[in-house]
SEKOL-519327 format. One line per 5 residues: their letters; for each residue x, y, z of N, C-alpha, C, O. Coordinates in steps of 0.2 Angstrom, whole numbers. Layout:
N
a = X:Y:Z:X:Y:Z:X:Y:Z:X:Y:Z | ... $
This chain:
194
mnafl = -83:-4:17:-80:-9:14:-79:-7:6:-84:-4:4 | -73:-8:3:-72:-6:-3:-70:-12:-8:-66:-16:-5 | -73:-13:-13:-72:-19:-17:-68:-18:-23:-69:-21:-28 | -63:-13:-23:-59:-12:-29:-55:-19:-31:-52:-22:-27 | -55:-21:-37:-51:-27:-40:-52:-33:-36:-48:-37:-35 $
gwdvs = -58:-34:-33:-59:-40:-29:-56:-40:-22:-57:-46:-19 | -54:-35:-20:-51:-35:-13:-55:-30:-9:-59:-26:-11 | -55:-31:-2:-59:-26:2:-55:-24:8:-50:-27:11 | -57:-18:10:-54:-15:16:-58:-17:22:-64:-15:21 | -56:-20:27:-60:-22:32:-58:-19:39:-53:-22:42 $
itdff = -61:-14:41:-60:-11:47:-62:-15:53:-58:-15:58 | -67:-19:52:-69:-24:57:-64:-29:59:-62:-30:65 | -61:-32:54:-56:-36:55:-50:-33:58:-46:-36:62 | -48:-27:56:-42:-24:59:-44:-23:67:-39:-24:71 | -50:-20:69:-51:-19:76:-51:-26:80:-49:-26:85 $
nthac = -54:-31:77:-54:-38:80:-47:-40:81:-46:-43:86 | -43:-40:76:-36:-42:77:-32:-38:82:-29:-42:86 | -33:-32:83:-30:-28:88:-33:-28:95:-30:-27:100 | -40:-29:95:-43:-29:101:-41:-35:105:-40:-35:111 | -39:-41:102:-37:-47:105:-30:-46:108:-28:-50:112 $
qgral = -26:-41:106:-20:-40:109:-20:-36:115:-15:-35:119 | -26:-34:117:-28:-31:124:-25:-24:125:-23:-22:130 | -26:-20:119:-23:-13:120:-28:-9:116:-32:-11:111 | -28:-2:118:-33:2:114:-29:5:108:-23:6:108 | -33:6:103:-29:9:97:-29:17:98:-33:20:100 $
rarei = -23:19:95:-22:26:95:-25:29:89:-27:26:84 | -27:35:89:-30:39:84:-26:38:77:-30:37:72 | -20:39:77:-16:38:71:-17:31:68:-16:30:62 | -17:26:72:-18:19:69:-25:19:66:-25:15:61 | -30:21:69:-37:21:66:-37:25:60:-40:23:55 $
sival = -33:31:59:-34:35:53:-30:32:47:-32:33:42 | -26:27:48:-22:24:43:-25:17:41:-23:14:36 | -30:14:45:-32:8:44:-35:6:37:-33:1:34 | -38:11:34:-41:10:27:-36:9:22:-36:6:17 | -30:13:23:-25:13:18:-20:7:19:-17:5:14 $
cyirs = -20:4:25:-15:-2:26:-18:-9:27:-14:-13:26 | -24:-10:29:-26:-16:31:-31:-19:25:-37:-18:25 | -28:-23:21:-31:-26:15:-31:-33:16:-26:-36:18 | -37:-36:14:-37:-44:15:-40:-47:8:-44:-43:5 | -39:-53:7:-41:-56:1:-48:-58:2:-50:-59:7 $
pcgpf = -52:-58:-4:-59:-61:-3:-59:-68:-1:-65:-71:0 | -54:-72:-2:-54:-79:-1:-52:-80:7:-52:-86:9 | -51:-75:11:-50:-76:18:-43:-74:20:-39:-72:16 | -41:-75:26:-35:-73:29:-29:-78:26:-31:-83:23 | -23:-75:26:-18:-79:23:-11:-77:27:-11:-72:30 $
tlgad = -6:-81:26:0:-79:29:5:-77:23:6:-80:18 | 9:-72:25:13:-69:20:20:-71:22:22:-72:28 | 24:-73:17:31:-75:18:35:-69:21:34:-63:19 | 39:-70:26:42:-65:30:47:-61:26:48:-55:28 | 49:-63:20:54:-59:16:51:-55:11:55:-52:7 $
lethv = 45:-55:10:41:-51:4:39:-44:7:34:-43:10 | 44:-39:6:42:-32:8:38:-29:3:40:-28:-3 | 32:-27:5:27:-24:0:25:-17:2:21:-14:-2 | 27:-15:8:25:-8:10:31:-4:11:36:-6:14 | 30:2:9:36:7:10:33:14:12:28:16:9 $
efrsd = 35:16:18:33:23:20:39:27:19:45:25:20 | 38:34:18:43:39:18:40:46:19:34:46:20 | 45:50:19:43:57:20:45:62:15:51:61:12 | 41:67:13:43:71:7:38:77:7:32:77:9 | 41:83:5:37:89:4:35:90:-3:32:95:-5 $
rfqpl = 37:85:-7:36:85:-15:29:83:-17:27:85:-23 | 25:80:-14:18:78:-16:12:81:-13:8:77:-10 | 12:87:-13:6:91:-10:0:89:-13:0:87:-19 | -6:90:-10:-12:88:-13:-14:93:-18:-13:99:-18 | -18:90:-23:-21:94:-28:-28:97:-26:-31:94:-22 $
eveen = -30:103:-28:-36:105:-26:-42:101:-28:-47:100:-24 | -42:98:-33:-47:93:-36:-48:87:-31:-53:84:-31 | -43:85:-28:-43:79:-24:-48:79:-18:-50:74:-16 | -50:85:-16:-55:85:-11:-61:83:-13:-65:80:-9 | -63:83:-19:-69:80:-22:-69:73:-23:-74:69:-24 $
finpd = -63:70:-23:-62:62:-25:-62:58:-19:-65:53:-18 | -58:60:-14:-57:56:-8:-58:60:-1:-59:66:-1 | -57:56:4:-58:59:11:-52:64:12:-47:64:9 | -54:69:17:-49:74:19:-43:71:21:-43:66:25 | -37:74:20:-31:72:22:-28:65:19:-23:63:22 $
lwgkr = -32:63:14:-30:57:11:-29:58:4:-34:57:0 | -24:61:2:-22:63:-5:-16:59:-8:-13:55:-4 | -14:60:-14:-9:56:-17:-8:56:-24:-4:52:-27 | -12:60:-28:-12:60:-35:-6:62:-38:-3:58:-42 | -2:66:-35:5:68:-37:9:62:-36:13:61:-41 $
ladfl = 9:59:-31:13:53:-30:11:48:-34:16:44:-37 | 5:46:-36:3:41:-40:6:43:-47:8:38:-51 | 5:49:-50:8:51:-56:15:50:-56:18:48:-61 | 19:52:-51:26:51:-50:28:44:-51:33:42:-55 | 25:40:-47:26:32:-48:25:30:-55:29:26:-57 $
regla = 20:32:-58:18:29:-64:23:31:-69:26:27:-73 | 25:37:-69:31:40:-74:37:36:-72:41:34:-77 | 39:35:-66:45:32:-64:45:25:-66:50:22:-68 | 40:21:-65:39:14:-66:40:13:-74:42:8:-76 | 37:18:-78:38:17:-85:45:17:-87:47:14:-92 $
rqgfe = 49:21:-84:56:22:-85:60:15:-83:65:13:-86 | 57:12:-78:60:5:-76:57:-1:-80:58:-6:-78 | 53:0:-85:50:-5:-89:43:-8:-87:41:-13:-90 | 40:-5:-82:33:-7:-80:28:-3:-84:28:3:-83 | 23:-6:-87:17:-3:-90:12:-2:-84:10:-7:-81 $
tkepi = 9:4:-84:4:5:-79:-2:8:-82:-1:11:-88 | -8:8:-79:-14:12:-81:-15:18:-77:-11:19:-72 | -19:22:-80:-21:29:-76:-23:27:-69:-27:23:-68 | -20:31:-64:-22:30:-57:-29:31:-56:-33:35:-60 | -32:28:-51:-39:28:-49:-40:30:-42:-36:28:-38 $
aedwg = -44:35:-41:-45:38:-35:-49:33:-31:-54:30:-33 | -47:32:-24:-51:28:-20:-52:32:-13:-50:37:-13 | -57:29:-9:-58:33:-3:-52:34:2:-53:38:7 | -47:29:1:-41:29:6:-35:32:2:-30:33:6 | -35:34:-4:-29:36:-8:-30:35:-15:-35:35:-18 $
wvvpv = -25:32:-18:-25:31:-26:-22:24:-27:-18:22:-24 | -24:21:-33:-22:15:-35:-19:16:-42:-21:19:-46 | -13:13:-42:-9:13:-49:-9:6:-51:-5:2:-49 | -14:4:-56:-14:-3:-59:-8:-4:-63:-6:0:-67 | -5:-10:-62:1:-12:-66:-1:-17:-70:-4:-22:-68 $
vnkpf = 1:-17:-77:-1:-22:-82:3:-28:-80:9:-28:-80 | -1:-33:-79:2:-40:-78:-3:-45:-79:-8:-46:-76 | -2:-49:-84:-7:-55:-86:-8:-60:-81:-13:-62:-80 | -2:-63:-78:-3:-69:-74:-8:-68:-68:-11:-72:-66 | -8:-61:-65:-12:-60:-59:-13:-52:-59:-9:-48:-62 $
rlwig = -18:-50:-55:-19:-43:-54:-14:-40:-50:-12:-43:-45 | -11:-35:-52:-6:-31:-48:-7:-24:-48:-8:-21:-53 | -6:-21:-42:-7:-14:-42:-3:-11:-36:-1:-15:-31 | -3:-4:-36:1:-1:-30:-4:4:-27:-8:8:-31 | -5:4:-21:-9:9:-17:-5:14:-14:1:12:-12 $
cghyq = -7:20:-15:-2:25:-12:-6:31:-10:-12:32:-12 | -3:35:-5:-7:41:-3:-3:44:3:2:41:6 | -6:49:6:-4:52:12:-4:48:18:-9:45:19 | 1:47:22:2:43:27:1:47:34:6:51:35 | -4:47:37:-6:52:42:-2:51:49:-3:55:53 $
eyedg = 3:46:49:7:45:54:12:52:55:14:54:60 | 13:55:49:17:61:49:14:66:44:10:64:40 | 15:72:46:12:78:42:14:77:34:10:78:30 | 20:75:34:23:75:27:25:67:25:29:66:21 | 21:63:28:22:56:27:18:53:21:12:55:19 $
flcfi = 20:48:18:17:44:12:18:37:13:23:35:16 | 13:33:10:14:26:11:12:23:4:7:25:1 | 16:18:2:14:15:-5:14:7:-3:18:5:1 | 10:3:-6:10:-4:-4:8:-8:-11:4:-5:-15 | 11:-13:-12:10:-18:-17:4:-23:-16:5:-26:-10 $
ephkp = 0:-24:-20:-5:-29:-20:-5:-33:-26:-5:-31:-32 | -5:-40:-25:-6:-44:-19:1:-43:-15:6:-42:-18 | 0:-44:-9:6:-44:-5:8:-51:-2:12:-52:2 | 5:-56:-5:6:-63:-3:10:-67:-8:10:-65:-14 | 14:-72:-7:18:-75:-11:14:-79:-17:17:-81:-22 $
fvwrm = 8:-81:-16:4:-85:-21:-3:-82:-21:-6:-80:-16 | -6:-82:-27:-13:-81:-27:-16:-87:-32:-13:-90:-35 | -23:-87:-31:-26:-92:-35:-30:-89:-41:-33:-83:-40 | -29:-91:-47:-32:-89:-53:-34:-95:-57:-30:-99:-59 | -41:-95:-58:-44:-100:-62:-41:-107:-60:-39:-112:-63 $
fkrvd = -42:-108:-53:-41:-114:-50:-33:-116:-50:-32:-122:-49 | -29:-111:-51:-22:-113:-52:-18:-108:-47:-19:-102:-47 | -13:-111:-44:-9:-107:-39:-4:-104:-43:0:-107:-47 | -4:-97:-42:1:-93:-46:6:-90:-41:4:-87:-36 | 13:-91:-43:18:-88:-39:19:-81:-40:20:-79:-46 $
treri = 18:-76:-35:19:-69:-37:26:-66:-35:27:-60:-36 | 30:-70:-31:36:-67:-28:41:-64:-33:43:-59:-32 | 42:-67:-39:47:-64:-43:44:-57:-46:48:-52:-46 | 38:-57:-48:35:-51:-51:35:-45:-45:36:-39:-47 | 33:-47:-39:32:-42:-34:39:-40:-32:40:-34:-31 $
aalrq = 44:-44:-32:51:-42:-30:54:-37:-35:57:-32:-34 | 52:-39:-42:54:-34:-47:51:-27:-47:54:-22:-47 | 45:-27:-45:41:-21:-44:43:-17:-38:44:-11:-38 | 45:-21:-33:48:-17:-27:54:-14:-28:56:-9:-26 | 59:-18:-32:65:-15:-34:64:-9:-38:68:-4:-37 $
amdrv = 60:-9:-43:59:-3:-47:56:3:-43:58:8:-44 | 51:1:-39:49:7:-35:54:10:-30:54:16:-30 | 58:6:-28:64:8:-23:68:13:-28:71:18:-25 | 70:11:-34:74:15:-38:71:21:-40:74:27:-40 | 64:21:-41:61:27:-42:61:32:-36:62:38:-37 $
lvere = 60:29:-31:60:34:-25:67:36:-23:68:42:-20 | 72:32:-24:79:35:-23:81:40:-28:85:45:-26 | 78:40:-34:80:45:-39:78:52:-37:81:57:-39 | 73:52:-34:69:59:-32:72:62:-26:72:59:-21 | 75:68:-27:77:72:-21:71:74:-17:66:75:-20 $
girsk = 72:75:-11:67:77:-6:63:71:-3:58:72:1 | 65:65:-5:62:59:-2:67:57:4:72:55:2 | 64:56:10:68:54:15:65:49:20:59:48:19 | 69:47:24:66:42:30:62:36:26:57:34:29 | 65:34:21:61:28:17:62:22:21:68:20:23 $
rwwth = 57:18:22:58:11:26:53:6:23:47:8:22 | 55:0:21:51:-5:18:49:-10:24:53:-11:29 | 43:-12:23:40:-17:28:37:-23:24:35:-22:19 | 36:-28:28:32:-34:26:25:-31:27:24:-27:31 | 20:-34:24:13:-33:26:11:-34:33:9:-30:37 $
egfnk = 14:-40:36:12:-41:43:16:-37:48:13:-34:52 | 22:-35:46:26:-31:50:23:-24:51:23:-20:56 | 20:-21:45:17:-15:45:10:-14:48:9:-10:52 | 6:-20:47:0:-19:50:-2:-22:57:-7:-21:59 | 3:-25:60:2:-28:66:7:-25:71:12:-29:73 $
psldg = 6:-19:74:11:-16:78:12:-20:85:7:-24:87 | 17:-20:88:18:-24:94:14:-21:100:12:-15:98 | 14:-24:105:10:-21:111:13:-14:113:9:-10:116 | 19:-12:112:22:-6:114:21:-1:108:23:5:109 | 17:-2:103:15:2:98:20:3:92:19:6:87 $
qkha = 26:-1:93:31:-1:87:29:-6:82:27:-12:84 | 31:-5:76:30:-10:71:36:-15:71:41:-14:74 | 34:-21:68:39:-26:68:44:-25:63:42:-22:57 | 50:-26:64:55:-25:58:55:-30:53:59:-30:48 $
């Protein structure tokens, strides 16, 4: 379990969710669970179907740095991608802080007073040249100081800015946006929900 910014990665919840679907998990699904299955410390929640917060793409542009082997698990790198996003988001008007290494990839904190906002990114082991970025929170509302805060407008703006940054860079291909639920809960045939 990882407690960055009050969120945790719950492998047990992932296995329990998919075990009840009556199928065995493939190795590639297990390898990406820490990067993809995030839940709130307040418990499970439902995401609005229109809030796309996960983007996967392929590129040869973000090779691992030698020092990343000391920070994170093997085959889970993304410092070059985190720096690229940070620079690109600055051009789009988003202020970010220095990327933080996690055991599943990198976190790019986004300055945002109403609620904590960050982007997780790293190598996506589904493909040798695959990458995944996701926005947190990924739900339409969060609670802060006993007050419900609407996240949709800010998350939508960040998603648009990320999309522009990714489109600007040559060598990024096969880009696809997903909702949190569509990305994290593959159907019984192994395909993600659209």
